[in-house]
C-alpha positions as CSV (number, residue, x, y, z in Angstrom):
1,G,176.8,126.3,368.2
2,H,173.8,126.1,370.3
3,F,171.4,129.1,370.2
4,P,169.5,130.3,373.2
5,D,165.8,129.2,373.3
6,F,164.4,132.6,372.6
7,V,166.1,132.7,369.2
8,V,163.6,130.1,368.0
9,L,160.8,132.7,368.7
10,I,162.3,135.5,366.6
11,P,160.8,134.5,363.2
12,W,157.3,134.6,365.0
13,L,157.7,138.1,366.4
14,A,156.8,140.0,363.3
15,P,153.7,138.0,362.5
16,L,152.5,138.1,366.1
17,W,153.1,141.9,366.2
18,L,151.1,142.3,362.9
19,V,148.2,140.3,364.3
20,G,148.2,142.4,367.4
21,V,148.3,145.6,365.4
22,C,145.4,144.4,363.2
23,L,143.3,143.4,366.2
24,F,144.0,146.7,367.9
25,Y,142.9,148.7,364.7
26,L,139.8,146.4,364.3
27,R,138.8,147.2,367.8
28,H,139.1,150.9,367.2
29,A,137.4,150.7,363.8
30,A,134.4,149.2,365.7
31,G,134.6,152.1,368.1
32,W,134.5,154.6,365.2
33,L,131.5,152.8,363.7
34,S,129.8,153.1,367.1
35,L,130.5,156.8,367.2
36,F,129.2,157.2,363.6
37,R,126.0,155.5,364.7
38,L,125.9,157.7,367.8
39,R,126.0,160.8,365.5
40,H,123.2,159.6,363.3
41,R,120.7,157.6,365.4
42,G,118.5,158.9,368.2
43,V,119.6,162.6,367.8
44,C,117.6,165.8,367.4
45,N,118.6,169.4,366.9
46,A,119.1,171.4,370.0
47,P,116.7,174.3,370.5
48,D,117.6,177.4,368.5
49,S,118.5,179.4,371.6
50,W,121.1,176.8,372.5
51,Q,122.4,176.6,368.9
52,R,122.9,180.4,369.0
53,S,124.6,180.1,372.4
54,I,127.1,177.5,371.1
55,T,127.8,179.7,368.1
56,S,128.5,182.6,370.4
57,L,130.7,180.5,372.7
58,A,132.6,179.2,369.6
59,S,133.3,182.7,368.5
60,E,134.7,183.4,372.0
61,L,137.3,180.7,371.3
62,K,137.8,182.1,367.7
63,L,136.6,178.9,366.0
64,S,136.2,179.3,362.3
65,R,134.3,176.1,361.7
66,P,130.5,176.0,362.5
67,V,129.7,173.7,365.4
68,V,126.4,171.8,365.5
69,L,124.7,171.1,368.8
70,L,122.6,167.9,368.9
71,E,120.8,166.1,371.7
72,S,121.0,162.4,371.8
73,V,119.1,159.6,373.5
74,L,122.2,157.4,373.4
75,A,124.8,159.7,374.8
76,D,125.4,159.8,378.5
77,M,128.0,162.6,378.6
78,P,128.7,165.6,376.3
79,V,131.1,164.6,373.6
80,V,132.6,166.1,370.4
81,L,132.4,164.2,367.2
82,G,134.4,165.1,364.0
83,H,137.0,167.7,363.2
84,F,136.1,169.3,359.9
85,R,132.3,169.4,360.7
86,P,132.3,169.1,364.4
87,V,129.3,168.2,366.4
88,V,128.8,168.5,370.1
89,L,126.4,165.7,371.2
90,V,124.7,166.1,374.6
91,P,122.4,163.7,376.4
92,L,118.7,164.4,376.0
93,G,117.5,166.6,378.8
94,F,121.0,168.0,379.5
95,L,120.2,171.4,378.2
96,A,117.1,171.7,380.3
97,G,118.3,169.8,383.3
98,L,121.1,172.0,384.5
99,P,121.3,175.7,385.1
100,P,122.2,177.7,381.9
101,D,125.6,178.9,383.3
102,H,126.5,175.2,384.1
103,V,125.5,174.2,380.6
104,E,127.5,177.0,379.0
105,A,130.7,176.0,381.0
106,I,130.4,172.4,379.9
107,L,129.7,173.4,376.3
108,L,132.8,175.7,376.5
109,H,134.9,172.7,377.6
110,E,133.7,170.7,374.6
111,L,134.4,173.6,372.3
112,A,137.9,173.8,373.8
113,H,138.5,170.3,372.5
114,I,137.6,171.5,369.0
115,S,139.8,174.6,369.4
116,R,142.7,172.5,370.4
117,S,142.1,169.9,367.5
118,D,141.9,167.2,370.1
119,Y,139.9,164.9,367.8
120,L,142.7,164.8,365.3
121,M,145.3,164.4,368.1
122,N,143.3,161.5,369.4
123,I,143.3,159.8,366.0
124,C,147.2,160.2,365.8
125,Q,147.5,158.9,369.4
126,R,145.3,155.8,368.6
127,F,147.5,155.1,365.5
128,I,150.7,155.2,367.6
129,E,149.1,153.1,370.3
130,G,148.2,150.5,367.6
131,L,151.8,150.3,366.4
132,L,153.3,150.1,369.9
133,F,150.4,148.2,371.6
134,Y,152.8,145.8,373.2
135,H,154.7,148.4,375.3
136,P,153.2,149.3,378.8
137,T,154.9,152.7,378.7
138,V,152.9,153.6,375.7
139,W,149.7,152.9,377.5
140,W,150.8,154.9,380.6
141,I,151.8,157.9,378.4
142,S,148.5,157.7,376.5
143,R,146.6,157.8,379.8
144,V,148.6,160.8,381.0
145,I,148.0,162.6,377.6
146,R,144.2,162.0,377.8
147,G,144.2,163.4,381.4
148,E,146.3,166.4,380.4
149,R,144.0,167.0,377.4
150,E,141.0,167.2,379.7
151,D,142.9,169.4,382.2
152,C,143.8,171.8,379.4
153,C,140.2,172.2,378.3
154,D,139.2,172.7,382.0
155,D,141.9,175.4,382.3
156,M,140.5,177.1,379.2
157,V,137.0,177.2,380.7
158,V,138.3,178.7,384.0
159,A,140.5,181.2,382.1
160,L,137.5,182.4,380.0
161,R,134.9,182.4,382.9
162,G,137.2,183.1,385.8
163,D,135.1,180.9,388.1
164,A,136.8,177.7,389.1
165,H,134.4,176.9,391.9
166,G,131.4,177.4,389.6
167,Y,132.9,175.2,387.0
168,A,133.6,172.5,389.6
169,V,130.0,172.7,390.7
170,A,128.9,172.4,387.0
171,L,131.0,169.2,386.6
172,A,129.7,167.7,389.8
173,A,126.1,168.4,388.6
174,L,126.9,166.8,385.3
175,E,128.2,163.7,386.9
176,Q,125.2,163.6,389.2
177,N,122.9,163.8,386.2
178,R,124.9,161.0,384.4
179,L,124.6,158.7,387.5
180,T,120.8,159.2,387.7
């Protein structure tokens, strides 16, 4: 009998999927290399007073791993790098450019990511996205998960500090600094 036209494409589906998966993972490997470079180039140790502050904030969240605070000329926003030896990377001038309570709230948000193991969860999420890259629902779910991850960390900051308005002002100031 005569087969429908799409049946001719079936033998090509697996190789096309494999090429898509490989391209997706190569793109993310380049991203990881860029993060590695960000961690090792153009960074300096934060002042001792801020390193003591982040250690104190980490103990508030009951983190067992030591967290290193570094300033970077390449970062434009605070970011957590690594899971086993986590580093909080902040833009150069961030620690001196905002009021100390704003800086602490934003550092607490980054520490919340470490407390929740978001770095590892993000790796798992990227792995799944790679396998199912072709499905729009996967992209939508991933976007929702990323948003919820941020919301959870914001909620942890507000729960620990009890000042939602002050935290919102800190985030607005952070965004203003990033834009300038």
